[in-house]
Each structure stands twice: as structure tokens, then as C-alpha cells.
KOLMIKE-291238 format. One record per residue (C-alpha): residue in one letter; x negated, z negated, y negated; residue number from 0. Coordinates in Angstrom, 3 decimals, padded with zeros to 6 digits. Each point is the difference from the previous one (the first is absolute). Layout:
REM residues N
+--------+----------+----------+----------+-----+
| residu |        x |        z |        y | num |
+--------+----------+----------+----------+-----+
|      A |        X |        Z |        Y | NUM |
...
+--------+----------+----------+----------+-----+
***
This chain:
REM residues 394
+--------+----------+----------+----------+-----+
| residu |        x |        z |        y | num |
+--------+----------+----------+----------+-----+
|      M | -114.293 | -105.077 | -125.634 |   0 |
|      R | -002.631 | -002.117 |  001.751 |   1 |
|      T |  001.048 | -001.565 |  003.325 |   2 |
|      I | -001.325 | -003.511 |  000.541 |   3 |
|      G |  000.089 | -001.209 |  003.583 |   4 |
|      V |  000.140 | -003.779 |  000.418 |   5 |
|      V | -000.540 | -001.694 |  003.364 |   6 |
|      S |  001.684 | -003.360 |  000.569 |   7 |
|      V | -000.350 | -001.845 |  003.305 |   8 |
|      G |  001.442 | -003.465 | -000.637 |   9 |
|      R |  001.592 | -002.493 | -002.357 |  10 |
|      S | -003.345 | -001.111 | -001.423 |  11 |
|      D | -001.011 |  003.395 | -001.383 |  12 |
|      Y |  003.553 |  000.951 | -001.032 |  13 |
|      G |  000.217 | -002.881 | -002.465 |  14 |
|      I | -003.305 |  001.118 | -001.506 |  15 |
|      Y |  001.079 |  003.629 | -000.159 |  16 |
|      M |  003.408 | -000.594 | -001.551 |  17 |
|      P | -000.984 |  000.343 | -003.700 |  18 |
|      I | -001.985 |  003.168 |  000.825 |  19 |
|      L |  002.882 |  001.491 |  001.969 |  20 |
|      R |  002.380 | -000.623 | -002.881 |  21 |
|      K | -002.276 |  001.719 | -002.509 |  22 |
|      I | -000.653 |  003.015 |  002.225 |  23 |
|      K |  003.712 |  000.371 |  000.713 |  24 |
|      A |  000.850 | -000.177 | -003.722 |  25 |
|      D | -002.611 |  002.575 | -001.071 |  26 |
|      P |  001.459 |  003.535 | -000.268 |  27 |
|      D | -003.428 |  001.514 |  000.679 |  28 |
|      L | -000.512 | -001.848 |  003.279 |  29 |
|      N |  001.684 |  000.248 |  003.385 |  30 |
|      L | -000.076 | -003.137 |  002.139 |  31 |
|      H | -000.502 |  000.663 |  003.720 |  32 |
|      L |  000.394 | -003.344 |  001.765 |  33 |
|      I | -001.425 | -000.311 |  003.514 |  34 |
|      V |  001.077 | -003.143 |  001.855 |  35 |
|      S | -001.597 | -001.301 |  003.193 |  36 |
|      G | -001.175 | -003.076 |  001.895 |  37 |
|      M |  001.889 | -003.274 | -000.327 |  38 |
|      H |  002.632 |  001.589 | -002.263 |  39 |
|      L |  001.459 |  001.770 |  003.047 |  40 |
|      S | -000.010 | -002.984 |  002.362 |  41 |
|      D |  003.000 | -002.231 |  000.730 |  42 |
|      K | -002.469 | -002.744 |  000.822 |  43 |
|      F | -001.233 |  000.014 | -003.587 |  44 |
|      G |  003.393 |  000.340 | -001.640 |  45 |
|      M |  000.429 |  003.814 | -000.160 |  46 |
|      T | -001.035 | -000.156 | -003.654 |  47 |
|      V |  000.430 |  003.749 | -000.456 |  48 |
|      D |  003.622 | -000.927 | -000.723 |  49 |
|      L | -001.178 | -002.155 | -002.889 |  50 |
|      I | -001.944 |  002.926 | -001.462 |  51 |
|      E |  003.064 |  002.211 |  000.081 |  52 |
|      S |  002.229 | -002.722 | -001.443 |  53 |
|      D | -002.431 | -000.174 | -002.931 |  54 |
|      G |  000.841 |  003.618 | -000.762 |  55 |
|      F | -003.033 |  001.783 |  001.453 |  56 |
|      E |  000.424 |  002.990 |  002.274 |  57 |
|      V | -002.124 | -000.177 |  003.148 |  58 |
|      D | -001.307 |  003.531 |  000.530 |  59 |
|      C | -001.752 | -000.588 |  003.294 |  60 |
|      R | -000.030 | -002.677 |  002.702 |  61 |
|      V | -003.151 | -000.248 |  002.100 |  62 |
|      E |  000.503 | -002.016 |  003.152 |  63 |
|      I | -002.946 | -002.112 |  001.151 |  64 |
|      P |  000.503 | -002.171 |  003.115 |  65 |
|      L | -000.293 | -003.729 | -000.764 |  66 |
|      D |  001.139 | -001.293 |  003.390 |  67 |
|      S | -002.991 | -002.267 |  000.488 |  68 |
|      D | -002.648 | -001.610 | -002.201 |  69 |
|      S | -002.856 |  000.097 |  002.513 |  70 |
|      P | -003.298 |  001.610 | -001.113 |  71 |
|      E |  000.655 |  002.886 |  002.396 |  72 |
|      S |  003.473 |  000.589 | -001.438 |  73 |
|      V | -001.243 | -000.138 | -003.592 |  74 |
|      S | -002.724 |  002.552 |  000.797 |  75 |
|      K |  002.517 |  002.287 |  001.701 |  76 |
|      S |  002.391 | -000.367 | -002.943 |  77 |
|      M | -002.770 |  001.120 | -002.353 |  78 |
|      G | -000.593 |  003.105 |  002.086 |  79 |
|      M |  003.664 |  000.841 |  000.422 |  80 |
|      G |  000.559 | -000.633 | -003.700 |  81 |
|      T | -002.681 |  002.546 | -000.861 |  82 |
|      I |  001.672 |  002.562 |  002.270 |  83 |
|      S |  003.411 | -000.642 | -001.558 |  84 |
|      F | -001.249 |  000.224 | -003.590 |  85 |
|      A | -001.858 |  003.213 |  000.879 |  86 |
|      T |  003.292 |  001.512 |  001.135 |  87 |
|      V |  001.578 | -000.983 | -003.322 |  88 |
|      F | -002.807 |  001.508 | -002.078 |  89 |
|      S |  000.059 |  003.232 |  002.018 |  90 |
|      K |  003.577 |  000.527 | -001.188 |  91 |
|      S | -000.184 | -001.372 | -003.536 |  92 |
|      R | -003.092 | -000.763 | -002.062 |  93 |
|      P |  000.338 | -002.066 | -003.165 |  94 |
|      D | -002.217 |  000.878 | -002.960 |  95 |
|      V | -001.331 | -003.562 |  000.084 |  96 |
|      L |  000.437 | -002.686 |  002.664 |  97 |
|      I |  000.077 | -003.658 | -001.087 |  98 |
|      V | -001.052 | -002.663 |  002.499 |  99 |
|      L | -000.437 | -003.708 | -000.592 | 100 |
|      G | -002.108 | -002.818 |  001.272 | 101 |
|      D | -001.221 | -000.528 |  003.512 | 102 |
|      R |  002.666 |  000.322 |  002.706 | 103 |
|      Y | -000.946 |  001.918 |  003.147 | 104 |
|      E |  003.197 |  002.066 | -000.265 | 105 |
|      M | -001.005 |  001.001 | -003.536 | 106 |
|      H | -003.479 |  000.880 |  001.218 | 107 |
|      S |  001.551 |  002.439 |  002.501 | 108 |
|      A |  001.621 |  001.884 | -002.871 | 109 |
|      A | -003.289 |  000.284 | -001.895 | 110 |
|      V | -001.832 |  001.246 |  003.101 | 111 |
|      A |  002.685 |  002.601 |  000.703 | 112 |
|      A | -000.127 |  001.282 | -003.597 | 113 |
|      L | -003.749 |  000.684 |  000.152 | 114 |
|      P |  000.000 |  003.387 |  001.853 | 115 |
|      F |  002.816 |  001.253 | -002.239 | 116 |
|      N | -002.096 | -000.548 | -003.153 | 117 |
|      I |  002.813 | -002.051 | -001.512 | 118 |
|      P | -001.308 | -002.059 | -002.952 | 119 |
|      V |  000.456 | -003.668 |  000.853 | 120 |
|      A |  000.449 | -002.707 | -002.643 | 121 |
|      H | -000.751 | -003.510 |  001.236 | 122 |
|      I |  001.370 | -003.186 | -001.606 | 123 |
|      H | -001.660 | -003.429 |  000.359 | 124 |
|      G | -003.342 |  001.212 |  001.321 | 125 |
|      G | -003.199 | -001.979 | -000.451 | 126 |
|      E |  001.504 | -003.358 |  000.940 | 127 |
|      L | -001.235 | -002.338 |  002.718 | 128 |
|      T |  001.840 | -001.707 |  002.855 | 129 |
|      E | -002.899 | -000.981 |  002.202 | 130 |
|      G |  002.082 | -001.668 |  002.704 | 131 |
|      A |  002.007 |  003.082 |  000.932 | 132 |
|      I | -000.558 |  003.512 |  001.333 | 133 |
|      D |  001.804 |  001.038 | -003.187 | 134 |
|      N | -003.340 | -000.323 | -001.758 | 135 |
|      S | -001.468 |  002.878 |  002.021 | 136 |
|      L |  003.162 |  002.077 | -000.270 | 137 |
|      R |  000.088 | -000.399 | -003.780 | 138 |
|      H | -003.597 |  001.133 | -000.469 | 139 |
|      S |  000.576 |  002.884 |  002.405 | 140 |
|      M |  002.995 |  001.080 | -002.081 | 141 |
|      T | -002.239 | -000.041 | -003.060 | 142 |
|      H | -002.222 |  002.619 |  001.651 | 143 |
|      L |  003.039 |  002.044 |  001.021 | 144 |
|      S |  001.419 |  000.017 | -003.540 | 145 |
|      H | -000.668 |  002.062 | -003.127 | 146 |
|      I |  001.530 | -002.197 | -002.715 | 147 |
|      H | -000.233 | -003.779 | -000.191 | 148 |
|      Y |  002.368 | -002.324 | -001.887 | 149 |
|      V | -001.586 | -003.435 |  000.224 | 150 |
|      A |  001.276 | -003.342 | -001.246 | 151 |
|      T | -003.127 | -001.609 | -001.450 | 152 |
|      E | -003.448 |  000.823 | -001.376 | 153 |
|      E | -001.522 | -001.654 |  003.065 | 154 |
|      S |  001.910 |  002.399 |  002.222 | 155 |
|      R | -001.168 |  002.953 | -002.101 | 156 |
|      D | -003.610 | -001.073 |  000.495 | 157 |
|      R |  000.472 | -000.234 |  003.772 | 158 |
|      V |  001.646 |  003.416 |  000.254 | 159 |
|      M | -002.875 |  001.557 | -001.931 | 160 |
|      Q | -002.449 | -001.891 |  002.203 | 161 |
|      L |  001.573 |  001.927 |  002.893 | 162 |
|      G | -001.299 |  003.182 | -001.624 | 163 |
|      V |  003.063 |  001.066 | -001.999 | 164 |
|      E | -000.506 |  001.868 | -003.271 | 165 |
|      P |  000.950 | -002.296 | -002.930 | 166 |
|      S |  002.358 |  002.597 | -001.503 | 167 |
|      R |  002.237 | -000.311 |  003.076 | 168 |
|      V |  000.537 | -003.772 | -000.375 | 169 |
|      L |  002.544 | -001.443 | -002.450 | 170 |
|      V |  000.639 | -003.698 | -000.591 | 171 |
|      T |  003.783 | -000.181 | -000.231 | 172 |
|      G |  000.822 | -003.546 |  001.038 | 173 |
|      A |  002.337 | -000.877 |  002.877 | 174 |
|      P |  003.273 |  002.010 | -000.034 | 175 |
|      S |  002.015 | -002.884 |  001.483 | 176 |
|      L | -000.401 | -001.922 | -003.263 | 177 |
|      D |  002.039 |  002.689 | -001.773 | 178 |
|      N |  003.002 | -001.342 |  001.910 | 179 |
|      L | -000.145 | -003.157 | -002.095 | 180 |
|      H |  001.046 |  002.049 | -003.041 | 181 |
|      E |  002.557 |  002.141 |  001.815 | 182 |
|      I |  001.830 | -002.270 |  002.450 | 183 |
|      K |  002.701 | -002.454 | -001.029 | 184 |
|      F | -000.604 | -003.220 |  001.911 | 185 |
|      L |  002.893 | -001.602 |  001.840 | 186 |
|      D |  001.314 | -003.439 | -000.867 | 187 |
|      K | -000.732 | -002.819 |  002.389 | 188 |
|      Q |  003.710 | -000.157 |  000.819 | 189 |
|      D | -000.025 |  003.676 |  001.030 | 190 |
|      L | -002.799 | -000.632 |  002.476 | 191 |
|      E |  001.716 | -003.106 |  001.360 | 192 |
|      A |  003.285 |  001.852 |  000.448 | 193 |
|      H | -001.593 |  003.048 |  001.647 | 194 |
|      F | -002.211 | -001.866 |  002.484 | 195 |
|      G |  001.700 | -003.371 |  000.334 | 196 |
|      W | -003.058 | -001.881 | -001.217 | 197 |
|      N | -000.123 | -003.211 | -001.994 | 198 |
|      L | -002.428 |  000.579 | -002.863 | 199 |
|      S |  000.740 | -003.197 | -001.926 | 200 |
|      E | -003.599 | -000.914 |  000.830 | 201 |
|      A | -002.586 |  002.750 | -000.453 | 202 |
|      P | -000.804 |  001.557 |  003.408 | 203 |
|      L | -003.243 |  000.993 |  001.635 | 204 |
|      L | -000.328 |  003.775 |  000.470 | 205 |
|      V | -002.086 |  000.708 |  003.105 | 206 |
|      T | -001.436 |  003.250 |  001.351 | 207 |
|      F | -002.708 |  000.053 |  002.658 | 208 |
|      H | -001.287 |  003.319 |  001.323 | 209 |
|      P | -002.274 |  000.477 |  003.021 | 210 |
|      V | -003.709 | -000.318 | -000.753 | 211 |
|      T | -000.853 |  003.157 |  001.892 | 212 |
|      L | -003.736 | -000.617 |  000.317 | 213 |
|      E |  000.868 | -003.363 |  001.584 | 214 |
|      Y |  003.239 |  000.935 |  001.760 | 215 |
|      E | -000.874 | -002.058 |  003.097 | 216 |
|      Q |  000.441 | -003.117 | -002.162 | 217 |
|      T |  003.491 |  000.875 | -001.270 | 218 |
|      E |  001.861 | -002.623 |  002.030 | 219 |
|      R | -002.417 | -002.772 | -001.016 | 220 |
|      Y |  000.125 |  000.969 | -003.676 | 221 |
|      M |  003.798 |  000.013 |  000.004 | 222 |
|      A |  000.193 | -003.335 |  001.829 | 223 |
|      E | -002.160 | -001.592 | -002.707 | 224 |
|      L |  002.087 |  001.522 | -002.794 | 225 |
|      L |  003.326 | -001.058 |  001.513 | 226 |
|      A | -001.295 | -003.510 |  000.671 | 227 |
|      A | -000.934 | -000.273 | -003.660 | 228 |
|      L |  003.381 |  001.318 | -001.176 | 229 |
|      D |  001.806 | -002.418 |  002.317 | 230 |
|      A | -001.030 | -002.835 | -002.307 | 231 |
|      W |  001.863 |  001.400 | -003.015 | 232 |
|      N |  003.701 | -000.842 | -000.222 | 233 |
|      R |  000.985 |  002.878 | -002.272 | 234 |
|      T |  001.449 |  003.481 |  000.322 | 235 |
|      I | -002.518 |  002.433 |  001.507 | 236 |
|      V |  000.603 |  003.750 | -000.138 | 237 |
|      F | -002.099 |  002.079 |  002.405 | 238 |
|      T | -000.346 |  003.762 | -000.297 | 239 |
|      S | -000.905 |  001.997 |  003.106 | 240 |
|      S | -003.507 |  001.196 |  000.758 | 241 |
|      N | -001.228 |  003.595 |  000.219 | 242 |
|      A | -000.191 |  002.170 |  003.129 | 243 |
|      D | -003.577 | -001.038 |  000.743 | 244 |
|      T | -001.609 | -001.351 |  003.141 | 245 |
|      G |  001.319 | -003.548 |  000.379 | 246 |
|      G |  003.149 |  000.598 | -002.035 | 247 |
|      A |  002.322 | -000.613 |  002.965 | 248 |
|      I | -001.605 | -003.393 |  000.617 | 249 |
|      I |  000.592 | -000.996 | -003.618 | 250 |
|      E |  003.621 |  001.150 |  000.125 | 251 |
|      D |  000.724 | -001.952 |  003.201 | 252 |
|      M | -001.530 | -003.191 | -001.391 | 253 |
|      L |  001.915 |  000.352 | -003.278 | 254 |
|      Q |  003.282 |  000.488 |  001.854 | 255 |
|      K | -000.563 | -003.234 |  001.952 | 256 |
|      F | -001.023 | -001.939 | -003.113 | 257 |
|      V |  003.025 |  001.180 | -001.990 | 258 |
|      G |  002.267 | -000.819 |  002.927 | 259 |
|      N | -001.170 | -003.623 | -000.097 | 260 |
|      H | -000.076 | -000.429 | -003.790 | 261 |
|      P |  003.339 |  000.323 | -001.855 | 262 |
|      K | -001.752 |  000.418 | -003.357 | 263 |
|      A | -002.240 |  002.862 |  001.197 | 264 |
|      F |  001.056 |  003.656 | -000.136 | 265 |
|      L | -001.522 |  003.258 |  001.224 | 266 |
|      V |  000.789 |  003.232 | -001.861 | 267 |
|      N | -000.996 |  003.449 |  001.274 | 268 |
|      N |  000.093 |  001.626 | -003.402 | 269 |
|      L |  000.940 | -001.613 | -003.299 | 270 |
|      G | -000.238 |  003.198 | -002.024 | 271 |
|      T | -002.006 |  000.196 | -003.196 | 272 |
|      Q |  002.640 | -001.473 | -002.307 | 273 |
|      R |  000.752 | -003.006 |  002.204 | 274 |
|      Y | -003.666 | -000.535 |  000.839 | 275 |
|      F | -001.078 | -000.148 | -003.630 | 276 |
|      S |  003.052 | -002.068 | -000.894 | 277 |
|      L | -000.931 | -002.532 |  002.663 | 278 |
|      M | -003.542 | -000.128 | -001.373 | 279 |
|      T |  001.398 | -001.215 | -003.331 | 280 |
|      Y |  001.590 | -003.029 |  001.742 | 281 |
|      A | -002.597 | -000.754 |  002.679 | 282 |
|      A | -002.153 | -003.106 | -000.172 | 283 |
|      A | -002.919 |  001.829 |  001.610 | 284 |
|      M | -000.925 |  002.883 |  002.279 | 285 |
|      V | -001.771 | -000.713 |  003.275 | 286 |
|      G | -001.661 |  002.432 |  002.414 | 287 |
|      N | -002.316 |  002.980 | -000.252 | 288 |
|      S |  002.002 |  002.754 | -001.716 | 289 |
|      S | -001.576 |  002.143 | -002.714 | 290 |
|      S |  003.097 | -000.745 | -002.077 | 291 |
|      G | -001.347 | -003.476 | -000.651 | 292 |
|      L | -003.045 |  001.505 | -001.658 | 293 |
|      I |  001.527 |  003.030 | -001.717 | 294 |
|      E |  003.529 | -000.902 | -001.148 | 295 |
|      A |  000.109 | -003.816 |  000.096 | 296 |
|      P | -002.357 | -000.514 | -003.003 | 297 |
|      S |  002.571 |  001.683 | -002.261 | 298 |
|      F |  002.503 | -002.723 |  000.970 | 299 |
|      G | -002.467 | -002.841 | -000.482 | 300 |
|      L |  000.706 | -000.716 |  003.659 | 301 |
|      P | -002.452 | -002.147 |  002.003 | 302 |
|      V | -001.204 |  001.631 |  003.205 | 303 |
|      V | -001.561 | -001.600 |  003.068 | 304 |
|      N | -002.005 |  002.868 |  001.482 | 305 |
|      I | -000.867 | -000.654 |  003.634 | 306 |
|      G | -003.092 |  001.237 |  001.796 | 307 |
|      T | -001.990 |  003.216 | -000.184 | 308 |
|      R |  002.582 |  002.788 | -000.187 | 309 |
|      Q | -000.262 |  000.337 | -003.792 | 310 |
|      Q | -003.657 | -000.981 | -000.173 | 311 |
|      G | -001.827 |  001.928 | -002.715 | 312 |
|      R |  003.110 |  001.071 | -001.933 | 313 |
|      T |  000.180 | -000.765 | -003.720 | 314 |
|      R |  002.030 | -003.142 | -000.637 | 315 |
|      G |  001.321 | -001.933 | -002.980 | 316 |
|      S | -000.076 | -003.722 | -000.714 | 317 |
|      N |  003.361 | -000.425 |  001.776 | 318 |
|      V | -001.626 |  000.384 |  003.439 | 319 |
|      I | -001.115 | -002.949 |  002.118 | 320 |
|      D | -002.093 |  001.246 |  002.928 | 321 |
|      V |  000.161 | -002.061 |  003.183 | 322 |
|      G | -001.045 |  000.324 |  003.631 | 323 |
|      Y |  002.235 |  000.232 |  003.044 | 324 |
|      S |  000.293 | -003.683 |  000.956 | 325 |
|      Q |  003.152 | -002.055 | -000.487 | 326 |
|      H | -001.941 | -002.467 | -002.128 | 327 |
|      E | -001.338 |  002.677 | -002.375 | 328 |
|      I |  003.370 |  001.708 | -000.361 | 329 |
|      T |  001.758 | -003.317 | -000.669 | 330 |
|      A | -002.565 | -000.896 | -002.643 | 331 |
|      G |  000.393 |  003.436 | -001.578 | 332 |
|      I |  003.787 | -000.323 | -000.209 | 333 |
|      S | -000.315 | -003.481 | -001.511 | 334 |
|      A | -002.342 |  001.350 | -002.672 | 335 |
|      A |  002.265 |  002.997 | -000.710 | 336 |
|      L |  003.029 | -002.265 | -000.512 | 337 |
|      E | -001.718 | -002.190 | -002.572 | 338 |
|      T |  001.679 |  000.383 | -003.392 | 339 |
|      R | -003.336 |  000.114 | -001.795 | 340 |
|      F | -001.237 |  002.916 |  002.112 | 341 |
|      R |  003.041 |  002.093 | -000.833 | 342 |
|      Q | -000.203 | -000.910 | -003.672 | 343 |
|      R | -003.570 |  001.303 | -000.147 | 344 |
|      L |  001.220 |  003.435 |  001.117 | 345 |
|      S |  002.247 |  000.494 | -003.018 | 346 |
|      G | -001.097 |  002.966 | -002.124 | 347 |
|      K | -002.769 |  001.108 |  002.364 | 348 |
|      L | -000.557 |  003.766 |  000.167 | 349 |
|      N |  000.504 |  001.832 |  003.277 | 350 |
|      P | -003.306 |  001.621 |  001.059 | 351 |
|      Y |  001.987 |  002.932 |  001.456 | 352 |
|      G |  001.195 |  001.413 | -003.292 | 353 |
|      D |  002.664 |  000.156 | -002.688 | 354 |
|      G |  002.962 |  001.567 |  001.803 | 355 |
|      Q | -000.530 |  003.550 | -001.274 | 356 |
|      A | -001.662 |  001.508 |  003.073 | 357 |
|      S |  002.794 |  002.403 |  000.948 | 358 |
|      T | -000.048 |  001.607 | -003.452 | 359 |
|      R | -003.733 |  000.610 |  000.287 | 360 |
|      I |  000.222 |  001.325 |  003.555 | 361 |
|      V |  002.904 |  002.406 | -000.567 | 362 |
|      S | -001.463 |  001.264 | -003.282 | 363 |
|      H | -003.299 |  000.799 |  001.728 | 364 |
|      I |  001.442 |  001.516 |  003.159 | 365 |
|      K |  002.210 |  002.217 | -002.137 | 366 |
|      T | -002.913 |  001.501 | -001.909 | 367 |
|      V | -003.033 | -000.105 |  002.313 | 368 |
|      A | -001.329 |  003.453 |  000.808 | 369 |
|      L |  000.879 |  000.960 |  003.573 | 370 |
|      N | -002.825 |  002.382 |  000.803 | 371 |
|      Q | -002.984 |  000.441 |  002.279 | 372 |
|      D | -002.071 | -002.386 | -002.098 | 373 |
|      L |  002.435 | -002.763 |  000.902 | 374 |
|      I | -000.212 |  000.777 |  003.715 | 375 |
|      T | -003.798 |  000.375 |  000.001 | 376 |
|      K | -001.413 | -003.504 | -000.197 | 377 |
|      R | -003.612 | -000.750 | -000.833 | 378 |
|      F | -001.629 | -003.170 |  001.260 | 379 |
|      V | -001.574 | -002.063 | -002.747 | 380 |
|      D | -002.926 | -002.094 |  001.206 | 381 |
|      F |  000.137 | -003.649 | -000.959 | 382 |
|      P | -002.826 | -000.893 | -002.439 | 383 |
|      G | -002.787 | -001.760 |  001.810 | 384 |
|      S |  001.433 |  000.756 |  003.434 | 385 |
|      R | -003.408 |  000.959 |  001.379 | 386 |
|      D | -001.292 | -003.436 | -000.964 | 387 |
|      L |  002.663 | -001.520 |  002.287 | 388 |
|      T | -001.128 |  001.954 |  003.070 | 389 |
|      P | -001.683 | -002.299 |  002.576 | 390 |
|      Q | -003.674 |  000.809 |  000.416 | 391 |
|      S | -001.116 |  001.116 |  003.460 | 392 |
|      Q | -002.293 | -002.381 |  001.800 | 393 |
+--------+----------+----------+----------+-----+
***
């Protein structure tokens, strides 16, 4: 039996993982070893480890990483302490393969810690771009730390190979989160209203704004512009909390004050995958800078107002309206997103992130890939024409 370690550090990756976790758990030839860390273990972020267990998954290991502050110093220290904690875990129990996802600094700590143990690392969602965040660097670093790559698009495959990865190690699987659309039963509008106390008779705005970590000094200004724009819309607004990044506490404080002064605005720590996707089916538009607007929202034909640079460079569908940080630009973007004709044009459009079968492809491959020295020993493949790109000395 092959043991598959999976690292989950927050609500965002857990929703993506869920179809993969289900398939690993159901396979008699695989043993799921679930390692939970980061925001999952924080009261501040909703203690979402409880949600994982209520979904029927056994948490095999909890790795505590301090998230007391979101300052650059604290984030750096958390990365170091996370690496130490994951190293302790791997010294006691080594999975046959370790799955990591995306670009979080807590996830990066797990990949770094696995390196000296020669644990094969499989990375999901590599090769993507988020040029406004430190996540961009972390994601590409995780590509170099990994041995198997499950990417969402052909563009991402090209970028991973441009980083020197052998083509045989890179599989285009699509985005695993889209598999949820086939597997999750969406809740009725009345269920959401009863659970949260919302009035959804008019389609709400779903808003998530995360810190732009390469511009974290501007967080307060960016949020002030966003909230000023939202103040003009007399409709239900549902905010979801930001990540544990530098500037996150500022965002949370400003959201709390806004919600306190606006009876039709609500702030939710964690909706959970079922409620989140259900709300997407009823929302008028998404607003903010979450990757969900680019990856999942196209499958709902949901208009998205994507603010600023955080997702700059990432593949996007025709549902995305890119705007700057000013109140005027955001207001114009929301107005365009709410136009009936814009939404009608999205009907039947394909999602660039795949067909909702990613988890089947990933689990089938990870079950059969040869776990030997050839997998551990990586060979750098030079990018064609790379010497022509080298600046000439003066």
C-alpha cells in the first residue's frame, strides 16, 4: 500500500484538495496521510481543522506554525519555524509521496523540509503567475523543490518546463477544484438565508480581497478605495476573510468596521466549499483579487471584477474584468459586471482551467508512478535558445 501525504494549510487549498482526498481515501491501494497546518489550526481563521474532520477525513498530523502577527518579520520567522516543525514530522513518518499545492509560505516550508529526506514531492498548480504577490516566487521555488508536477493549463506546463523541468514530469490535469462542481450538491438559496440570516432576494456581491504582498504598504489605501466603491451599492454584500499575509489584519479591521455600519454587509471567516460554491451560483458578481474568480468562477458564468496586480499574469477567462485600485475604476468595473448583456455573453463559455476531471488524472498517476532513484534525481533541461537571451557584456 502506497502512503500519500497531503499537506493542507488553509481553507483555500482544502477546497481544491477535496476531490483528490476523496479518491485517495476510497482507493484500497492507497493510504491517505493528511498533514494539517497553518490557518487550519488558528482560532483567528476559524479553526477549520474541525471542518476537515466533520467531512470525514482523519487528520494524521497537526503541525503548529505561529500566525500571531502578519508583519514581514513574523512571516519570515513562521517560514523557518514551519520548516523545523515539518522536519520533525518527516523524521518520524515519511510518506511515499508528499502532495503540496500552490504558493503559500506554510506549504513552501513543507516542501523545503522534505528535501533532505528524499521524499518525492508532487506539486499542484505550478507554472501560474501572480505577479503582485510573493506567492509568485514561492510557487516557482516549489516547482524546483518538486519531482512531479500537476498543472492546470498548457501555458503552465510551458512555464514549468521553462524552469528546467523534464517534460515527462509535467502533466496537464486541469484544476482539481472544478471536480467539486460534479461532486457537491449545491444548497438552495433558502438554506443559505436560513443558515446565515442573509436576504438573497436580490443577487449579492461576493467579495474577497487579499493583501497584495509586494505592495503591502498600500493595503489600507487599497481597502479604502474598495470599500468606498462598495458603499455605493445598496445590495447584500458577502465578504470572506483574507489570508494570513502581511496586511491581513488591516483588511480584517476595516471589514469589521464596514460591516458594522452596513446592515446588508456580512463578513464570514469560512463559508466551506459547499456553501461557497452554492453562493457563487446566486451571486451577481465577484469582486476582489482572489484566484477563485479566475479558476472557479468561469464555470458558473459568474462575472468577476479583478482588482489590481495580485493576479497579474494568471490565465483568465472572458468573465474577468480587470480594474485598478481606485474607487472610480472599481465602481465602473462593478457596473459593467452587473450588466445583463455581459452575463449573457458568458453562457456556454469553456473554463480555461479544465473539464473537472483533474483528481482522477492526479490519483491515477500518483498511484502508478515509479518511486525510484530516477524520480528523485532531477536533470535540468536547458530552455531552447536560452543562450541567445543572455545579455552581452559591454
